[in-house]
N, C-alpha and C positions, 0 to 999 in steps of 0.2 A: 230499469225499471220496477220493480211490479205493474203489474197493470190491474184497475180497479173489481169485483168481483161484486156483482149487486146480486140477493138472494130476491124470487117472488114465487109465493106461495098462497095459497082462497083464500085463509085465514088466517094472513099476515098482519097486524097492524104497524109494522115498527120503521125505521127507516134503509131498512133493502140492507144492512151494515154485517150481516151477518142470520144463520139459520134461523136461531132466537131471535132475532130483528127479524127476521125481511118483512118485508111489507106487500100490501097485496094489489097492489097498483102499476104493469107491467107496464104500463109508456113511459112511469115519473120512470124509471130504473131505465129505460130503455134511453129512454133521452139523461141522465146523471150519466149513464155510461158516458154518451157522445159530447152531452161536454169538460168531460174529461179530458182535458191530448194526447194523453197516453193511450187515449182506449180502455176497453174493457171488455168482460163476459157479464152478463149479464144467464143465470140461473136461476132454470124455472122448477117447479115442485108438479108432482101430479096436481092436477085440475081442466077447469074448466074457465080458459079469464075474459074479457072484449072487451073491445075496443073504447067505448063509451059504459051509460048509464041507459042508455035507450034501448040495448040487448040489439040493435037495427045492423042487421045482413049487408049494411052500404058501406058502414064503416070501417075503420080499420088499421094498424098500429103502422107508425109509422116509423123508422130509421134510416137518421137525420145526416149519416157519417157512415166514413167503409170503414172504420179504426174498432164495430164495435164485432163483439162477438155470443149471440144468442142458444143456450140448450136446453133443451128439455130432457124432457128424462130422470128423473129425482126425485124421489121421496122428502127432500125433505128437511132433515133433518139432520144428522150428522156426518154426511158423507163435503170430502174435502179436495178432488180428485179426480176428476174428470173420468175415469173408467172406473168410477164408486157411481155412476148410476145406469140404468135400468129401461129403459128405452120400450124396453118390448109389455113389459109392467107394469113404468109407471107413465100412463099417455095424456097428454097433452089437450081432455077433450073427454065428454059425453057424449 
């Protein structure tokens, strides 16, 4: 069975089903993949992501299942393979 991939980028406003429909809500995409009995992956484009709207440093992202993989280092446009990510140039924070 194919695992679900959810896509996240700072400028996203979609449901996370593709780079064109990426979400900007990393926690929501982690939760969506965690809820899938087959697990899946969350691909995250370069940018800065916060676990809450308050930017409280004591807040955190919560991964609720063992069946997910979280990958960063994507430009967030056309990547279709993990091997296409560039973790040196597409960092996840400022």
